[in-house]
N, C-alpha and C positions, 0 to 999 in steps of 0.2 A: 503494499498500499503509499501512494509515495502523498507529500505533502500535501500540496500543490497539484492545482490542475495548469496541466499543458490547452494554451489559446495556440492554432496553427498555420496563418496566415503566408495563403500562394497567392505572391504582390502581380498584381499585372496594372497595365493604365485604367480600366474601362470600371472592369471585377473582380473581387477577392473573393476570393474560397477561405473558406472558415471553418476548421474544424477540433474541436473541443473533449482531450482525453481527459475523463475526470481519474478522481486518486487512487480509482483501481485501475487503473488503464483501459476501462471500455472506452466508448467515442459515445457521445452523448448528442455532438450534433456533426453535420458536416453538409457545409450550404452554402450558398454563393449569397452577397452585397454587392449591389453599388458601392461604387469607391465611398459614393459620399454616405452613405448609411453608415458606414465604419466604423465610427467617431463615436459616435451615440450607442449603437451595440457594444460598442469598448468599456467606454461608462457604466452601462447595467450590468458586467458583469461583476462576477466576486476575484479579489484581489487575485492573479494568474501570472506561472511563464508565460510571455509570449514569443513565442518562436518565430523567423520565416528565413528566409534567404536570402543570404547578402549580399543584393542587388540593386537594380533601379529602383529609386523611393524606398530602401530598407530605410537607412537610419531615418529617415523624415519621420517614418510609422515609430520605428525603435524609441523615437525620443518624446512621440503622443503617449505612446502607452507606457511610458513614463511617467508622464505628466500628473496620468488615470489611474497612478496608487501599479499598475504592472509589472512584474519584471525583464523586461525585456531582455533575448539574447536572441544572434543573426550568428547564421549559420553557413559553413561552405558547401557553392550547393555542391560539390563532388561527396563533398562528404554525405547529402542527402540522398543522394544515385543511391549508393548502396544501400534502401530499404523500400527502395520504388519496387514494389509489388502491381502484376496487369499491369494493361492495358495504358499509356501518357494521360492518364487524362489530371484536371483539376483537383476532383479531391481525392486522387489517388496521390496525386503531387502534395496535396494538403497530411495525409494521411501521414507519407515521407514524414514532412515536417516533422507533427506532432514527435513520432516516433524515434527518428533522429536525437530531438532535446534528450530526450529521457535516459542516451545511452553513455555510460561512466569511464569511457575515454571522450568524452565531449569536447573537442579545443574550438567554441567562440572568440566568435567573428569581434573584436575593438568595436563599438558604434564610436565615432565619429563626431568631436562639437564642433560646430558651425563655421569658427577659425579653420581646425585641420579640412574639416569638405574646402570654407575656399583659396586654403591657399591649393591643397588638389586639383583644383578644375585650375585656378592659375598655371598649374608645372600641366596639366591636362594640354587647355588652349598651345604654351608656346611648344609642347613637345607637337601638335597637331600643324601648326604652323613650319619645325623642323622637319618634320614628316613630307607634309606636301611643296615644299621644297628642293626636297633629297628627288621626290617622285619626280618632281617638273623636270631635271634636271637631267634625268633618266631618262626620260621620257626624248628630251630632245636629242640626247647624246644619239640613243640608241634609231629617232631618223636620221640623224648628218650620218652615221655607221653604215647604213641602207644603202646611202649613194655614197661608202667607200674613204670618209671626212670625219678621222678621229679628233676628239676631242677627248686630249688625258685627265687622267681623275685630277679631282680636287678642283674646289672652288673660283680660286684663286684661274686657274686654268681655265674653268666656264665663263668665269667670268670675261677676261680678257679673249679668249679666243673666241666666242660667240662672235659678233660684230665683228670682227676681221672676215669669219665665212659668209655670212650673213651679204657684206658688201664685194668679196675676190664674183664677179663675174663669170668666172672659166671655170672653175669646181665641180661645174657637173650639178649642183642644188638645181631644181627643179627652178623659174622664178615666181609660178605658184605654191610655195612654201614658206619663201625666205619673210614673207607675212607676219604668217600664223607665228612662226617661226620667232621671229620676231615680237613676235605679241607677248608671247608663250615666254620670249625671256622678263620681258617689259615687266611679267605676272610674279614669276622668279626674284627680280631684284628686289619690287615689294615684297614679299615673302620673308625673302631674306632682315630688311626690315624691320615687319613685324617681328618675328622672332627677337630682336636684336631689343624692340620696343617690349617685350613682352619677357625676357628677359632680362633688361631695365628696374621695370616694373617688381617682379618677382624679389629682384634684390634688394627695395625698399624694405619690402618687408620682414625677409629673412635675418636682413639689417639691426630692424628691434624685436626678435625673437631669440630671449634666449640661449630655451634651449637647441636651436638648430647653431645659434655663434659655435655653442659649447661643444655641438657634435662637427666640427666642419675642422674644429683642432685634431682626431683624428688623423691616424696617416690615411693617403688617398681617398678621404673624404672631403668632394667641394658643397658647396650652395645644392645643386641637384641633389645630390647624395644626402646630403643634413636633411636636405625635406624629406626624399623616399624614410627613408630611418624614423625619421621624428612620427611619420604618417605611420611606416609600418609595424612600430615597436606602441605607438600611442604613449600616453601624457607622463603616464605613469609605469611605462610595459606590461600594465598590465592587459595584455594579451598576451603572454606567456611566462609561464612560473617562471622562468631564470632564461639567462644569457644561453645554453646549450640547445633549448627547444627554439628560439627566436632563428638561432644560423640550422638551425635544421628545417622551421617553414621557409625562410629566404632558399635554402638549397644549395648548405655552404657545409655539411656537412656525409661523413660518407655512408652511403645505400648500405645495411647491414642486412645480413642471412645466417641466419643460426639454428641448426636441429639439432636433438640429443645434445646439446652445451656445449657444441665446436662452434664457433663463427669467423664467421669470412665474413673481413671488411671490402665493400664496393668502388667501387668509384659514383660521383655524388652525381645527384639522382636530374632524371630529365625532365622528367612527370611533374614541379613545383607552378603554383601561382606567380612568383612575385619573380619572372626572368631575368624581365630590364632593368629588377635594381639590383639580382645576383648580377648580372652583366655589368652593368658598370661599379657594381661596387669591386671585381676580382678586378676593371682594368682602371680602376685607380690605385688599386694593389699591387697592379703589374706596375705601372706607372716610378712608385716607390721605391719599389725593390730593384730593376734596373739600371734606380741611382746606387742606391746603398754597394750594389755589384760590385760599382767600379770606383771606390773610397771605400775608405777604412770606415769602420763605424764609431758612430759618437754617442748611443746613446745605450742602455740593456736592451732593450730592447731591437736594435741597427745590430748590434752583438745575434740574440736568436734568429735575427735574417739571414747574418751570415753568412752561420753554421748549417740553415735548415738549405740554402743554395746550394750551398757544396754538398748535404743530404738531397736534396731531391733536388734541386731543379729550379727555371724561375718560375715558370710557369705552375708547378706545382704548391712552390713557395708562398707564391700570389694569391690564392687559395685560400696559403693556413691562413695570410693576413686577414685576407679579409673576414678568413671567419672567428678570428679575433680582436675585428675590429666591433663584429656584430656582439661579439658579446659584453664589451668594453662601454658601448656605446645602449644596449640595456640597464647597464648596472649602473651608467649613467641617468639616467631617464629616469628606475627605478629607486634609485635614493635618495636624486634630484639632490648629485653631487658634482663639482665642474669639471674636467678635463686638469686627469697627473698627470703631467708628464713624466716619462721615465727617467733614471738616470744619469749624469756625464758618466761617458770614460774617456778615463788618460790610453791612449796605444803610444 
């Protein structure tokens, strides 16, 4: 017998499926409500656990449920999927959410504050401009390549070479294509300006954010990594029990296969939810590792890096440093402590 009822919400734009599991884990109701009806309906329910998948509008509904006296829980869609039985229907999905909310190995997604959601949105807008700019330049390169015109890699080469290509009347590029390609070039220029503007706006916000400023002091962590770490860990690291669990969720710990007391450690997992954050952390760590590899270590952490580079190589050392970075970041946000620099060493 459980202490609280579970109200499972299968969220959608116009209708929301609501399923109630009582204290005996029996289904009391499983029906569809219009979006406008849900708040009034929740207000009439006894204080319960309100569970939903961490999808669009989930943070909004979680905060509304909390204001009405309920205990909201956000679940990973991948975790919920294991409990879906039968056909893909709203009723079965809502029931699966309710069942998943009562599992002992549940690891809920942290509920973000309005400030966190705003910072996350600003970063998504910046990345959207950046991704669109890359896609635009790749499109133009591919079109030019069909006519035997090769534009070297890099933004500088694209910016400098394309105007000359469009002005060269003898390079084989059809006249009908020159104006559309020029429009794409101007579109690319405007996107790069939008990227710089978005980065500037984001930097202004991060400069006044105490936790993000502290996280930027970690090895290989810049403004973008600091923001994404803060969003992944939560204000107090409440999404994870410890730093190792945070590193495992981001995908920076090796997979483990154990049977009969025998444990085999495999490579890092490819199936994770935060692939971009992991890639950025490893890239930042690799930049730091390459610097340390070329000079004498200056502190105890760099001594550790140097030894690890000699034993395991640059890339594995970078993954290990990224793992350590996440663990340190979790400790900083969980215990609300500033960054503690490692002790200096004299070689």
